[in-house]
C-alpha positions in Angstrom: -2.1 19.1 11.7 -3.1 18.8 8.1 -5.4 15.8 8.7 -7.1 17.2 11.9 -10.7 15.9 12.1 -10.1 13.1 9.5 -10.3 9.4 9.8 -7.8 7.2 8.0 -7.6 3.5 7.3 -4.3 1.7 6.7 -4.3 -1.9 5.6 -1.2 -3.9 6.4 -0.6 -1.4 9.1 1.3 -3.5 11.6 4.8 -3.0 10.2 6.9 -1.3 7.5 5.2 1.2 5.2 1.8 0.6 6.8 3.1 1.3 10.3 5.1 4.4 9.3 2.0 5.7 7.4 -0.4 5.1 10.2 1.9 7.0 12.6 2.4 9.8 10.1 -1.4 10.1 9.7 -1.8 10.3 13.5 1.0 12.9 13.7 -0.9 15.0 11.1 -4.1 14.8 13.3 -6.1 11.9 12.0 -7.7 9.1 13.9 -6.5 5.8 12.4 -7.8 2.3 11.8 -5.0 -0.2 11.3 -5.6 -3.7 9.9 -3.3 -6.7 9.5 -2.8 -10.3 10.5 -0.6 -10.0 13.5 -2.5 -8.9 16.6 0.6 -8.0 18.6 2.0 -5.7 15.8 -1.4 -4.0 15.5 -1.6 -3.4 19.2 1.8 -1.9 19.2 1.0 0.5 16.4 -2.4 1.4 18.1 -0.6 2.2 21.3 1.8 4.6 19.5 -1.2 6.3 17.8 -2.9 6.8 21.1 0.3 8.2 22.6 0.0 10.9 19.9 -3.4 11.8 21.2 -5.4 10.2 18.4 -8.0 7.5 18.4 -6.8 4.1 17.2 -8.8 1.0 16.1 -6.7 -2.1 15.5 -8.5 -4.9 13.6 -7.1 -8.3 12.7 -8.4 -8.8 9.2 -7.5 -10.7 6.0 -7.9 -8.2 3.1 -8.7 -11.0 0.8 -11.7 -12.3 2.9 -14.9 -10.7 1.7 -16.9 -11.4 4.8 -14.1 -10.1 7.1 -13.7 -6.9 5.1 -17.5 -6.2 5.1 -17.4 -6.6 8.9 -14.4 -4.3 9.2 -16.2 -1.5 7.3 -19.4 -2.0 9.3 -17.3 -1.5 12.4 -15.7 1.6 11.0 -19.0 3.1 10.1 -20.4 2.3 13.6 -17.4 3.8 15.5 -16.4 6.7 13.2 -19.4 7.3 10.9 -17.2 8.3 7.9 -13.8 7.7 6.3 -11.6 10.3 4.7 -8.2 8.7 3.9 -7.5 5.1 2.8 -4.1 3.5 2.3 -4.4 0.2 0.5 -1.0 -1.1 1.6 -1.5 -4.8 2.5 0.5 -6.9 0.1 2.9 -9.8 -0.3 5.8 -10.6 -2.6 4.6 -14.2 -2.9 6.5 -16.8 -4.9 9.2 -15.7 -7.3 10.1 -18.5 -9.8 10.2 -19.2 -13.5 6.7 -19.0 -15.0 6.6 -22.7 -15.8 7.3 -23.5 -12.2 4.8 -21.1 -10.5 1.7 -23.2 -9.5 -1.8 -21.8 -10.0 -2.2 -21.7 -6.2 0.9 -19.7 -5.8 -0.2 -17.2 -8.5 -3.7 -17.0 -7.0 -2.4 -16.3 -3.5 -0.4 -13.3 -4.7 -3.4 -12.0 -6.7 -5.7 -12.6 -3.8 -3.8 -10.4 -1.4 -2.4 -7.7 -3.8 -5.3 -7.3 -6.2 -8.4 -8.7 -4.6 -7.4 -7.2 -1.2 -7.0 -3.7 -2.9 -10.3 -4.1 -4.6 -12.2 -5.2 -1.5 -10.6 -2.3 0.5 -11.7 0.3 -2.0 -15.0 -1.4 -2.8 -16.1 -1.1 0.9 -14.4 2.3 1.5 -16.1 4.3 -1.2 -19.6 4.3 0.3 -18.1 5.8 3.5 -16.2 8.5 1.6 -18.8 9.8 -0.9 -20.4 12.3 1.4 -17.1 14.1 2.3 -14.7 13.1 -0.5 -11.2 12.2 0.4 -8.0 10.5 -0.6 -7.2 6.9 -1.6 -3.6 5.8 -2.0 -2.6 2.4 -3.4 0.9 1.0 -2.6 2.1 -0.5 -5.9 5.8 -0.9 -6.7 8.5 0.0 -9.3 8.2 -3.7 -10.2 5.7 -4.1 -13.0 5.4 -0.3 -13.6 8.9 0.8 -14.5 11.2 -2.2 -13.6 10.9 -5.6 -15.3 14.3 -7.2 -14.5 13.4 -8.9 -11.2 13.8 -12.6 -12.2 10.8 -14.7 -11.4 8.6 -11.9 -10.0 5.9 -12.3 -12.7 2.9 -12.8 -10.4 4.1 -9.9 -8.1 4.8 -7.6 -11.0 1.5 -8.4 -12.7 -0.4 -7.6 -9.5 1.5 -4.3 -9.1 0.8 -3.3 -12.7 -2.8 -4.2 -12.1 -2.9 -1.9 -9.1 -1.6 1.0 -11.2 -4.3 0.5 -13.8 -7.0 0.0 -11.2 -6.0 3.2 -9.4 -6.0 5.3 -12.6 -9.4 3.9 -13.7 -10.9 4.8 -10.2 -9.4 8.3 -10.3 -11.7 9.1 -13.1 -14.7 7.1 -11.8 -14.6 8.7 -8.4 -13.6 12.3 -9.3 -17.3 13.3 -9.3 -17.4 12.4 -5.6 -14.2 14.4 -4.9 -12.4 11.2 -4.0 -8.8 11.4 -5.2 -7.0 8.1 -6.1 -3.2 8.0 -6.5 -0.7 5.2 -6.8 2.6 5.2 -4.8 5.4 3.1 -6.3 8.3 2.4 -3.8 11.7 1.1 -4.7 13.9 -0.6 -2.2 12.5 0.1 1.3 13.7 -1.3 4.6 10.7 -3.4 5.6 9.8 -7.0 6.5 8.2 -7.8 3.2 11.1 -10.1 2.4 9.6 -12.5 5.0 6.7 -13.1 2.5 9.0 -13.7 -0.4 9.7 -17.3 -1.5 12.3 -17.7 -4.2 12.7 -20.8 -6.3 15.1 -21.2 -9.1 15.0 -17.5 -9.9 18.2 -17.5 -11.8 16.5 -19.5 -14.6 14.0 -16.7 -15.0 16.5 -13.8 -14.8 17.8 -12.0 -17.9 21.5 -11.0 -17.4 21.5 -7.4 -16.2 24.6 -5.5 -15.0 23.5 -2.8 -12.5 25.5 0.4 -12.3 27.3 1.3 -9.1 25.0 3.0 -6.8 21.8 0.9 -7.1 19.7 3.7 -5.6 21.3 6.9 -7.0 19.9 9.4 -4.5 21.0 7.5 -1.4 24.4 6.0 -2.5 22.8 2.6 -3.1 21.0 2.4 0.3 17.4 1.3 0.6 15.1 4.0 2.0 13.2 4.0 5.3 9.5 3.3 5.3 9.0 6.9 6.5 10.0 8.2 3.1 6.9 6.5 1.6 4.8 7.6 4.6 5.7 11.2 3.9 4.4 10.9 0.3 1.2 9.2 1.4 0.5 11.8 4.1 1.0 14.6 1.5 -1.4 12.9 -0.9 -4.0 12.6 1.9 -3.8 16.3 2.7 -5.6 19.2 1.1 -2.1 20.3 -0.2 -2.7 17.5 -2.8 -6.3 18.5 -3.6 -5.7 18.7 -7.3 -3.7 15.5 -7.7 -5.4 12.3 -8.8 -4.6 9.4 -11.0 -0.9 10.1 -10.5 1.9 7.5 -10.0 4.4 8.7 -7.3 7.7 7.0 -7.5 9.5 6.9 -4.1 12.7 5.2 -5.2 15.6 7.6 -5.2 15.9 7.2 -8.9 16.3 3.4 -8.7 13.7 2.6 -11.4 15.5 4.9 -13.8 18.5 2.6 -14.0 17.0 -0.9 -13.4 
């Protein structure tokens, strides 16, 4: 129970990496706030958290909406009084297309969720964390940080590179408050994020790349389960990682080393 007595927030907590991480936090002893856009998904995750004997607060919330996010953190402060662990996980793949075909609205939507949503999450979380310190983890990606061969994913990759820089800047800024900030970069993970991917003429944006056999070396080419990322996130939230900050953690089975 390495997170006993702690309160954790997971954005995008209704499925995939967010769901797995919320349950891992609860299994480690934390009470968990989960946000997302699907009320049914959040209710399901909250029920599983409560079945583990922990408090759960599911909140339908758009991470890019400043008013909604301010209200979320006011509710967290009222019900819990503090916040120890934050997982800024909410994100979309958005539109993948040649740069001349991506519209400003499509670009802005990806940035609104991935970058603005991450900013608003941490912007509001820090005042609740300063008194006790804690851990912030940002879910970035191998795309935009190590891998640049995904045709048409310029908006997504730019947002993920931005999250990396944002997290490393904050690691220094928040160190004096004993708030650690790390960035987790998953590779291929079995989640539902493909549902938020809209591809258009991506072949025109793709540079010819021949991938070796065994796309994910450590798992014989298979995508990993979301729990693999959740394990890393839970470790970073615990006191076992008390001297780790500003660090990118690649959870990709070696995928980014060959792609």
